[in-house]
C-alpha positions in Angstrom: 43.3 117.8 92.9 45.0 116.6 89.7 48.4 117.0 91.1 47.5 115.0 94.3 46.1 112.1 92.0 49.1 112.2 89.9 51.3 111.8 93.1 49.4 109.0 94.4 49.6 107.2 91.0 53.5 107.8 90.9 53.9 106.4 94.4 51.9 103.4 93.7 53.8 102.6 90.6 57.2 103.2 92.5 56.0 100.8 95.2 54.9 98.1 92.6 58.2 98.4 90.7 60.3 98.0 93.9 58.0 95.0 95.0 58.4 93.3 91.6 62.2 93.5 91.7 62.3 92.2 95.3 59.9 89.3 94.4 62.0 88.4 91.3 65.1 88.2 93.5 63.4 86.2 96.4 61.9 83.9 94.0 65.2 83.3 92.1 67.1 82.7 95.3 64.3 81.0 97.4 65.4 82.6 100.6 66.4 86.1 99.3 69.8 85.5 100.7 72.5 85.4 97.8 75.2 82.8 98.3 75.9 82.2 94.7 77.5 84.8 92.6 75.5 83.8 89.5 72.3 85.1 91.4 73.6 88.6 91.1 72.8 88.5 87.4 69.0 88.0 88.5 69.1 91.4 90.3 67.1 94.0 88.5 67.1 97.9 88.6 70.0 100.3 89.7 70.6 98.6 92.9 73.0 95.9 91.7 76.2 97.3 93.4 74.3 97.8 96.7 72.9 94.3 96.6 76.5 93.1 96.0 77.8 95.1 99.1 74.9 94.2 101.3 75.4 90.5 100.4 79.1 90.5 101.3 79.1 92.6 104.4 77.4 90.0 106.8 79.8 87.3 105.6 82.8 89.6 106.1 81.7 90.5 109.6 81.1 86.9 110.4 84.6 85.9 109.3 86.0 88.9 111.2 84.2 88.0 114.4 85.3 84.4 114.3 89.0 85.3 113.7 89.0 88.0 116.3 87.6 85.4 118.8 90.2 82.8 117.8 92.9 85.5 118.2 91.8 86.6 121.6 91.8 82.8 122.7 95.4 82.4 121.6 96.4 85.5 123.4 95.1 84.0 126.6 97.0 81.0 125.9 100.3 82.9 125.5 99.8 84.0 129.2 99.4 80.5 130.5 102.5 78.6 131.8 100.9 75.2 131.4 98.5 74.3 128.7 96.1 71.4 128.8 96.0 68.7 126.0 93.1 70.3 124.4 94.7 73.7 124.4 97.8 72.3 122.8 95.7 70.6 120.2 93.9 73.9 119.4 97.2 75.6 118.9 98.5 72.9 116.6 95.4 73.4 114.5 96.0 77.1 114.3 99.6 76.7 113.6 98.7 74.4 110.6 95.7 76.7 109.5 98.0 79.9 109.5 101.1 78.0 108.3 103.3 79.0 111.3 106.1 76.6 110.9 108.1 78.2 113.8 105.2 77.4 116.3 105.6 80.8 117.5 102.4 82.0 119.4 103.4 85.7 118.6 103.8 85.0 114.9 100.4 83.3 114.9 98.7 86.3 116.5 100.5 88.5 114.0 98.9 86.3 111.2 95.5 86.5 112.5 94.3 89.6 110.7 91.3 90.8 108.5 91.5 93.9 106.4 89.0 96.7 106.7 85.5 96.1 105.0 86.1 98.8 102.5 89.3 97.1 101.5 87.8 93.6 101.0 84.6 95.2 99.1 87.1 97.1 96.9 88.9 94.2 95.9 86.0 92.0 95.5 84.2 94.4 93.2 87.4 95.1 91.2 88.2 91.5 90.6 84.9 90.2 90.0 83.2 93.3 88.1 80.7 93.6 91.1 80.1 89.6 90.9 79.5 89.8 87.1 82.8 88.1 85.9 82.9 84.6 84.6 85.1 83.5 87.4 82.4 84.7 89.8 79.3 83.4 88.0 81.0 79.9 87.4 83.0 79.4 90.5 82.0 82.0 93.1 85.6 83.3 92.8 85.5 87.0 93.7 89.3 87.6 93.9 90.6 85.9 90.9 92.5 83.4 93.0 94.4 81.0 90.8 94.7 77.1 91.2 97.4 74.7 90.7 94.8 72.0 89.9 93.5 71.0 86.6 90.4 69.3 87.8 87.5 70.9 86.0 85.1 70.3 89.0 87.5 72.2 91.2 88.6 74.9 88.9 87.3 77.5 86.3 89.4 77.4 83.1 89.8 80.7 81.2 92.6 79.7 78.8 95.9 78.1 78.3 97.4 77.5 82.0 94.7 79.8 83.4 93.1 77.8 85.9 91.2 79.4 89.0 89.7 78.1 92.1 86.0 77.1 92.1 84.2 77.8 95.4 80.9 76.3 96.7 79.8 79.6 98.1 80.6 83.5 98.3 81.5 82.7 101.9 84.1 80.1 100.9 85.7 82.5 98.5 85.9 85.3 101.0 87.3 83.1 103.6 90.1 81.8 101.4 90.9 85.3 100.3 91.3 86.4 103.9 93.4 83.4 104.7 95.8 84.0 101.7 96.5 87.4 103.0 97.0 86.0 106.4 99.4 83.3 105.3 101.3 84.2 102.2 104.8 85.6 102.8 104.0 88.2 100.1 101.7 90.0 102.4 103.8 90.3 105.5 104.0 94.0 105.1 100.3 94.1 104.5 99.7 92.2 107.8 102.0 94.5 109.7 100.2 97.5 108.4 96.9 95.9 109.5 98.1 95.2 113.0 99.4 98.8 113.2 95.9 100.1 112.5 96.6 101.6 109.0 93.6 102.7 107.0 92.5 101.3 103.7 94.4 103.7 101.3 97.6 103.0 103.0 97.0 99.2 103.1 96.4 99.2 99.2 100.3 100.2 98.9 101.1 96.9 100.7 99.3 94.5 98.3 102.5 93.8 96.4 102.3 91.0 93.9 98.5 90.5 94.1 98.2 91.8 90.6 100.8 92.2 87.8 99.4 95.5 86.9 101.3 96.8 90.1 100.8 100.7 90.3 97.8 100.7 88.0 96.1 98.1 90.1 96.7 100.2 93.1 95.2 103.2 91.3 92.2 101.3 90.0 91.5 99.9 93.5 91.8 103.2 95.1 89.4 104.8 92.6 86.7 102.2 93.1 86.8 102.4 96.9 86.7 106.1 96.8 84.1 106.6 93.9 81.7 104.2 95.7 82.5 105.6 99.2 83.2 102.1 100.6 84.9 103.7 103.6 81.5 104.1 105.1 81.3 100.3 105.7 84.3 100.4 108.0 83.7 100.1 111.7 
């Protein structure tokens, strides 16, 4: 009987503890949905990493779906001989968005890529310390993306000549990161590997100049993805 009572008490305390953590999070973020990196600091308990992961995944998939839909539409336009004015305008917008100066539809399609979820989560966690870095907290900057601006309202200052982009939300940071990989010439090999269906571990080798740490960065990123089994979030 005593063992039964102790078990009931333990269960009640566990539920109460979980409830308190959840209530604190919901109260601090109003809706319970984290859109600002500074709110990760309000998460209690051992679930911080999981909250970080669970927060980013829906946004990653939202971005992935949108780009996939745009890509499929562009492919249908490639097959058409005559385009409407609206279709031509759409293509022009895509050429500008992905910085395709050649106006090549094939090049455009090649640039419309999104890395695997494990790849994105790995870089976000490494670059932002699971959302706890100063860049993340003050500017929603999850990927340590630098800025050429000096405007304090649009940047986060970390030291002499160290200005980083400030974003309105985590979604904006994720989208800018994906577009950077899609547009910048430094990541042409990475895009080719993504289009070829390569897995995350192989893709990491094509990050090139993302970090000055080079091989060490590759090792640390591989370690954080493997240690936290981020592969399980890939479709």
